N, C-alpha and C positions, 0 to 999 in steps of 0.2 A: 551442362552447367553441373557444377561439384555444388554439394550440401551447403557450404555458408551462403553461395547465393540464393539458393532456392529459398533458404530461412528467411534472408533478407527483401528479396521478391515477393514472398509471403506475406510479411511483416507490415512489408508497405502496402499491399491488397488489403489485407484487414484493416489497417489503417483507414486506410479510402472507406472501406464501408461503414467503420466507425465515426468516422464524422460527417458522411453524409447519414447515416442514421439520427445522428445524437442534433445535428442542423434542423432534421424536419422534426425532432421534438421539440428542438425551441422553436419552432416556427409555429409550432402547435400552441405551445405556449404563450408566444404572443397574442394570437387570436383573441387568447380568453379574457375577459373583461377586467377591467384597471382593478377591481376589490377582489381578482382571485387569489389564492396565494400563493398557486403555482405559476403565476405573470413571472415571467424571467424582468429579471431589470440587471441594467449594464455592471458589468463587476464594478465594486468599488479601489481602490489606491492600494486598503490594507489588502486584499483578496489577491491582487497581483504580486505585490509585497512577499506574502506568505510560499505565493507560489517559486517566486525567486528565491527564497531565501532555505526551503525546503528541499527543492531541487539540487543545488547547488550543493548541500553536504548531504545529500542524498547519492549522489555521483563520486563523492568521494568515500562514501560507506558507509557512514551516519545511520542513515535509513530517514525515509521521509513518514512514514505513518505515524510513528510516537511525537516527532516533534509536530507537527501538523493536528493531531491531536490535543496535544498541551496547548497551541494556541489558539486553537478555536475555542477550547472548555474556557480559556483563562480570560480572552477576552468577547466570550459570548457570543460568537459571531454565527453557529451555525448550532441547530437544537439535536440534542446528544443522536438521538433515533436517525439522524440523517447525516449522521457525519463521518461512517462505512461507506455509503454510498455515493457523498460529496468528494470524500478521498482516492474513492478508485475512477468514478470518473473524470475528475478532475487531471489527476496523475500520474493518469495511463498514456498521452502522448508525448509526456517529458520523459518517459519510463522507455517508451518506444525508440528514442531519438538517442537516449542511453544505451540500447540491445545495438542499434546499429553502429556506434563507436566502439563497442565492445567485441563483438561477434565479428566484426570483420577484422583485429587486428592481433587480439590474443587466443593461441593455441588451446581449443582444446577437443576430444576424440566428439568430432560433427554425429556421430549416428546415435552418441549418448545424449549429445546434448539435446540434439528432436525430443529422443525418448523423454526424457525429465520436464521437456517445455510440454510435451503431450498430459504429463503427471499431473502438472500442475493448474493444466488447462483443465482437464476432469475434476479436479479438487474446485477451481475458482466458479465452475460455473451451476457445481451441486453446492455450492459455499453461499452464493448470492442469491440462488434459489430460496432458499432458508434464510439468510440474514435478514431477507426486503420483507419480508412478514412477521420477521420478529416484534412482541410489545418494547416501548420505549423500555422498561428496566430491566429486560432483560439483556437490550443490548447495552444499556449503561454497564451492568457487571461484566459483560461479556468485553467489553474496551477496556475497563478497567486490567480485568487480567491478560490482557494485550499488552497493558502499559505495563506492567509489572514485570511481566514475561521480555520486555521489550529492555527494560531496564536492566534483568536478572542477564542477559544473553551479551548487552552491553560493557555491565561489569566483571564478567568473565571473560570477554576477551582482555580491557584494559589489565587485569590482573594477571593474565596471562596464565588463566588454569587450565587451556586445553592445548591441545599440542600444535607446534607449528605449521605443520604441514607436509605432505614430502615430496618430492618433486612430479609424482602421476600426470599424466595429462588424458588419462582414461581410468577406470575400472575393471575391476576383476566381476563377473557374472555373478556372482554372490552379493557383492558390494551394490554394484549399480541396483539390484529388486531394489537391496535398502532404502538407497536413495532415491528410486522410483516411489517405493511408497512413502517414503518421506517428504517426497515434492505433491504428492497426491493430499497430504494432510496440509501441509502447509498451504500449499493455493486455495483449501476451504478455509481453516487461520486466518490467511489475508484479507477473505470478507468481511473480519468483524475489526480488521483494523492492526492486525499481527505481521508486520514487515518481515519478508522471509530473505533479509540479507543476512542481519547476525546469526538465525539458525543454520544460513545453508554453511557460513563461515567456519562454523564450530564441525557441521557434521561433513564438510568435506577435509578437512584439517582430520577430522578422526580417521576418516577413511583412507587417509593416506597422499590424498591429489593437492598438487597444487595451489597454495592459495589464490595465486591468480588467476586461474583457471577456472574459479569460483565465479567470476563475474561477469563472463558471458552466460556460463548459467542461470546466476541467479535474474540479470537484468532483461534474456531474452526469456525464462519462463515467466517473470515481473510484465513481459510486455505481452507476450499472447493473455495469460492468465489475464491479464489487466483487462483487456478489450472483451475477453471472452465475458467476463462478470457484468462489467460495466453495462455494455449492452444491455443486461436483468435492468440495473439498476434503471439506467436512460426508459425502458420499456414501462416500469411501474414509478416512476418517477419518485421517487424518495430518497432524493438529493435535492441538495441548495444549488439552485444552475449559478447566479451570480459569482457564489464561491468559488465552486468547482470550474469556471469559466479562464476566475482569477489563479486557477494552479497551474491551469493549461498557458496561461497567456505570458504570466511570469518564470514557470516551468520551465518549458522550452529553452528559452533564454539564458538561465542559470546552469542548465546543462552543459549549451554548449563550451558557454566560458568556463564552465569548471575541467569539462573536457581537455579543451583545446589551452588554454591560457594558465591555468595552476598545476605549476610544479610541486608545491610541499606547500603543508601550512602545518601550524603549532595545532594540532586538532583533540591534542591527549586534553587540555585544559577543557575545550569546547564540549568533549565530548560527557567528562563527567559534571558539566554544568547541565548538561540534555538529564544525565541518570535522573540527578537530585530533582528537574522540574517534571520528569515523567512519572517520580515515584508519589511526585503533591497533586500531578494532577488524577494519579490515580488512586488513592485517597478521595478525591473530590466526587471520583465519578460513585464510587463504594459509597459516599455521602449523599450524596442525591439519588440512587438506587435504592437507600432506607427511607428518607426523606419520602418518596415517589410511593415506598409501600405501604407509609401511613398515611401518608395524604386518602390511597386506594382504600384502605381500611377504615379509616374516619369515614369516607363518604358513602361507604357500602352500606343497601338496606337491611334496616336493623339495624344500625351502631348507633346508638346516642351520636347528635355533635358534641363535640370538642373532646370525644375519647380516643 
């Protein structure tokens, strides 16, 4: 069995484990009293629509984390501190579908692909363990930083401020070491909502790789890292189940339509619009974090009310 088939078989096996673990967690939640906050409800149509749209454009290279965070924040669908977990839990299976599509059809050095996937998995596991314990205000500031970086990477790409890339399908040992370290960091940062697509495209272009070869790396890494990190959020329950279910139920059809039916779209206007909205949402998150800090200070022991 070649490396590509082994990877796809492993992705499928992990996806089955992930689905079983998630279903068990959802089943336990349904057994809670009806007034329990953690009780699972069916996803609303808006949740499924968000999953479809964000994963449709994610497959085309726009990314889903920034757009999902923005939508949740503007519509007030998910508490700020539960947005990272909700995105990772809900977007994981759609990204698995992307990984199947791109690993099987796009050429890239398979051994290096495996190494870069492992790096992102390690980063995701470590990052999820940290993020799941962070207080709300820290997560708000972290997501604001993530959105600002996402907007920056998108703008850099739109303005063509980085090299278009080379035609290499593999990296030299020194450049692979740099990519490994970068994937480790990106895996950890992804648990705060920093998508890896924009940074990966820039990184591999700077390293002289064919930009098309970045897609199986991005999506393969995202699938393995997503399942690894999402399992930690599932175990802690720090996510909103109906919203995550909506991302999955809407996201998988969105991926399939984008992969098999869409040949070309006028995406430049969409990307600039996303950048504007993402920057606005980042400012809103910073504002929320500042207000939360003031509220905590005002209610602290020894602080007179109204200060």
